[in-house]
N, C-alpha and C positions, 0 to 999 in steps of 0.2 A: 612405441607404446600402443597397445591395442585399444580399439574403441570400446570393447566389452569391459575391460578393466576400469576404464574411466567412468563408464556408465554405472558399473557396480559400485565404484567409490562414491558417486553422487547419490545413488539410492541408499547406501549405508548411512551417509551423512544426513540425508533427508529423514530416514527412519529414526536416527538418533535424536535429531532436533525435535521431531514431533513427539517422541517419547518423553523427552525432557520437558516439553511444553505442557503435556498432560499431567506431569508430576507437579508442575507449578501452575495450577489452574488460575490462581488469582492474577498472575501477570497476563495470562491469555484472555481472561474475561474482562479485564479493566477497560481496554479499548471498546469492547462491545457495549458495556454498560454506559460508557461515556457517549457513544454514538446514540444509543437509545435515549439517554437523558437529555442531550442537547436538542435532538429533534422533537422530543415531547414537550420541552419547555416553551417553544415558540407558540404552538397553538394554545397553550394554557395562558400565555401572557398577553397575546394580542387579540384573543377572542376566536370565535368559530365562524367568521365571515368567509364563505366559500371562495369567492373571487380573490380575496386577499391572500388566503392560504395557498391557493393554486399558483398565484404569481410568485410568492416567495419560496415555495416548497423546493423547487430544484436547487436553488442557491443554498438554502439551509442544509439540505441533505448532503450536498457535495462538500460544503465547508465542514460539516460534522465528520464526514468520512475522511477528509484530509487531516483534520486534527486528531482523529482516532488513530490513523496510521502513524502520525508523527509521535504519538505517545509511546509506541512500542519500538521505535527505531533504535533507541539507545541500547536496548538489550540484545540487538541482533548478533553482535560479536562479543558482548561483554563476558558471558560465561566462558567462552572459548579462550578469551584473553586472560581471564583470572586463573583458569586451571591449566594453562599452558598448551592446550590442544591446538590453539591457533598457530603457535610456532611449529608444531608438528605438521600442520597442513602446509606450511611453507616448505617443509623438507620432503614432502611426498613427491613421487615422480609424476603424479597427475597434475595437469595444468591448474594453477590456483584460480584462474578465472572461471573454470568449470565448477570447481568446488564452491566458489562464491555464488554461482548461479543456483546451485543446490540449496545453499543457505537462504538465499532470497526466496526461492520457491517455498521452502518451509515456512518462512516468515509470512508470505502471502497466504498460504493455506490456513494458518492459525489466526490471521488478522483480516486480510482482505476478502477472502472467500466468505467468511461469516457475514461481513457487511453486505455483500452482494445478496446473500440469502435472506437477510433481514430487511432489505430495501422495500419489498412489497408491503410488509407490515407497517413500515414507517410511512410509506407513500399514502396509505389509506387515511392517515391523519390530515393530509393536505388535499384530499378529494381528487387525487390523481386517477385518471381513467386507466382501464386495462392496457391499452396500447402504450400509454405514457409510462406505466410501470414496467412494461417489457423493455422499452427504450432505456429506462433508467437502469435496469438490471444489466443490459448489454453495455451501457456506457461505463458502469462501475466494473463490469467484468474486464473491459479493455483498459480502464484507467487505473484501477487500484494496483495491478502489477507494476505499472510505471512508477507509482508512488513508492513501492517497495524497492524497485531497482535504483531509482534516483536517491532514495534515502540511504541505501547501502553505502553510497560514496561518502555521504556526510558522516554516517556511523563509523566508517573506517578511518576517516580523517580525524575525528574527535576521540578516537579510542584511547582510553587511559588519561584523558585530559580532565582536570578538575573543573566542574561546572560545564561538562561537555554537552548536557542537554540543551542549555540556552544557546550555546554556540552552534549546535546542530540545527536548531530551529532557524537561526539567522542564515545559515548556509543553504538550507534546503528549501525554505518557504518560497524564495524567488523562483526556484526551478519548478515548483508545484503550480505556479499561477496559470501557465497555458493549459495544464490538465484540468484545473478547476474551471477555467473559462469554457473550454470546449465540452467538458462533461456536463456542466450545468446548462450550457447552450443547447446540447442535444435534447435534454429533458424538457427545457422550456419550449423549444421548437415543436416538439411532439405534443406538448400540452396546449399550446396556443394555435398550432397548425398554421402559423404565419410563415414558417420556413420549413423545408425538409430537414429531417434529423440526420439523414444519411451522410452529408458532408462532414458533420461533426464527428460521427462515428468513424468515418474513414480516416480522419485526422488523428483520432485517438489510436486507431490501429497502426497508423504510420509511426506515431510516437512509441508505441509498444515495440514494434520491430526494431527501431533505432536503439531503443533503450536496451533491448535484449542483446544487441550486437556490441554496443559500446560500453555500457556501464559495468559489466563484469570485469572488463580489462582495466577500466579506471579504478574500480574498487580494489582489484588485486594490487595495483600500483600504490594505492593509498594505504593498504595494509602493510605493504613492505616498508613504506615511509614511516608509518607509526611504530613498527616493530624494529626498524633499523637502528 
């Protein structure tokens, strides 16, 4: 099987998923509105004390990003499962793990990347400085793809299960904790300058590499189990 045909199949799948996402804008914008709403509620509820907002800002922003990513996971394979195209993906000559990687990339482009771009606007509410905002964007840029990659495994395992959203949350949230800890730690270290942020970012980068290598294979196996 040629590399060009596999790459073309991934690009076709990516374009298809993004086209469908723009046709159903409500599903695409719901995680973004949730992220903005959660991050805006904390300054409104606890007041405008600068030192307090700076101390809680990294954790609040990362928890909101994590929950926003979790909101959209259930729909990653749902439409393909309902219209039968997921079964066709299993029958194609292209590796299923490569097609899964294309679907995860499409999911991140419509959910994770907008969170990265919105992060500076959200960070201003917590009086985060320019260097800290750049660190936060970089941490989200490294961490949100890992959230999508790990979430794909849970989405595949709970495919077609009644009440799968709750089960998905129980399966995936423990896996998200290291990303939350190191992501928020990078931003907090940059804000307080008590520790260098680079080790946290390097760990997030290592998580991303491992997830890109391992999770597509695991997700492909989970899809075969769910459809078997």
